[in-house]
N, C-alpha and C positions, 0 to 999 in steps of 0.2 A: 452475375453480381458476385463479387468476392465477399465471403462471410468470415469475420474474425471473431474469435471468442477469447477474451483475455490475451489479446495480441497474437494469438495463434491462428494461422489461416486454416480454415476447415476445408475438407475435400469438396470441390465444386459439385460433384455428382450427387452428393447427399442433400444439397439445398437447391439444386437446379429446378426451375419451374414452380417453386413454392410461392404462395402468397405471403404477405407479411404476417398474417395470423398463423399460417402453417410453420413459418420459420420460428416464430416465438414459441409455438407449441413444441416443436422439435428440440429447441434449446432447453426448454423447461424439462422435457422428458430425458434428454441426455445428461443434464446436470440437475438432478432433483434436489440436491442438498444446497443449492445456491439460488440466489435471486438475481434478477437483472437490475443492476444498480444504475447503469448508464447505457445509452445507445447513441451512436454517431452514424449518421447517414451521409456519405460523401464528405466526412470531416465535420459536419454540423451536428451538435448535440440536439436530440429531439426526444420527445416523450414516447413512451411505449405505444400509446393510442395513436399518435401522429404517424409513427413508423408503420403500424398496421394499416392505417387509413391510406397512406401514400401507396404502399405496395399492393394492398388489396384492390385499389382503384386502377392498377395497371401502370402506375408511374415507375419509371426505370431509374436505377441507381447503379453506380459502379462498385461501391464498397459500403458494407454495413459492419460496424464494429460494436460488439457487445462486451461490456465490462460486468462480470459476475462477481458476486460476493457471497461468501459462505454465510448461511442463515445465522448460525450461532455467533459468528463474528459481528454481524450486523446487530443482532439482538443485544450482545454485550455492549457495543458502542452506544446503542440507543438507551440502554439502561443506565449507562454512565452519564449520558446527557440528561436523562430524566432526574437522576439523583442529584446532579449539580443544579438543575433548574428548579426543582420543587421547593427547596428552601428560599430561593429568591422570590418565587411566586407567592409563597406564604408570607414573606416579609412585605411584599407589595400589597397583599390583602390587608395586613395589619395597618399599613400606612394609609390605605384608602379608607378603612373604617375610622381611623383617627381623624382624617380630614372631614368625613361626613359628620362625626360627632362634634367637631369644632366648627361646624357651619362653613367649612371651606368647600363649598358645593362644586364650583367649576373645576378646580384641580381634582377633586374627588371623582367627578363624572369622567374626566379624561383618564384617570387611572383605572376607573371601573371598566372602561372599554378595553384597556390594555390587559387587565386582569382576566376579562372574559376570553380574550384571544389566547392568553396563557393557559387557561383552564381547558379550552377547546383543544389546543395542541397536546396538552398532557393527557386528556381523556382519549383522544384519537390514537396517540402513540401507545399508551398503556393497553388499550383495547387490542391493537394489533399484536403487541408482544404477548399478552396473556393468551390470545387465541393460538399462538404457536407452542404453548406450554402443554406438557402431558399431564400435569397435576390437576386432576378434576376438582379437588377441594379448593385449590387456589383460584381456579376459574369461577367456581360457584361463589366464593367469598368476594371476588372482584365484582362480579355482576350484581350481587346484592348491594354492595357499596355503591356501585355505579347508579343503580336505580334510585337509591336514597339520595345520592348527591344530585341527580337530575331533579328530584322533587324540591330540594333546597334551592337549586338554581332557578327553578320556576318561581318559587316564592320571592327570591331576590329580584328577579326580573319584574315581577308584579310590583314590588315595593319601589323599584327604580321608576317604573312607569307612573306610579302614583306619587312620586317625589317624596316618599316616606323614607328619608335617608337614615333615620335612627334605626328603623326596623331592618333596613338593608344592611347596615353595619352589624346589627345583631346576627342576622342570618349568616353573613360571611364569617364573623368571628366565632360564633358558637356552633355552627354546623359545618360550613364548607371547609373551614380550616381543619376541623376534626377529620373530615373525609380525606382531605389531602394528606394529613399526617398518616392515616391508615394506608393510603396509596403509597406513601413513601416507605412504609414498612413492607408492603408487598414488593416494591422495587428492591429493597434490601434483601428480602428473602430470595428473590429470583437471581440476585447477583452472587449468592453463595454457592 
């Protein structure tokens, strides 16, 4: 199988006879400052796990292409996306709280589900980015904030399940928005 990394064909002898997991490990070792952004197997884009599963099980392929991206570039792009997204998420929270306070329950419930998805994306993204940082105090600050926000989210979930929409609006407006504003400051610090 021919192996390409960022469109450059790799010497066949270096990858000959390797399983999918071994190929991935070799690429990660050879390019430690980069991450695998995309994999195409015989022209079809597939996930890292599927690539490893297919080749580890003995499936044959003619060509594997890896697109690598510099970690710092990816972090920068992700921070930009987060800094663009956080204000919209906070605005959505304010709108949702307004709906619940004004007894617009159904549209508020729909927006609540979207807000939860947005918060989940934000927390997963920031957790990954913060884990790549060398600044221990930043990591500690983030994890303290993350734990506190989780507690607030649990209170919000309980309020939602109990249909206590006024309390739900309070938790989002008075606590979760505050945590998101702090996360936004952390994102701004990392962008400097």
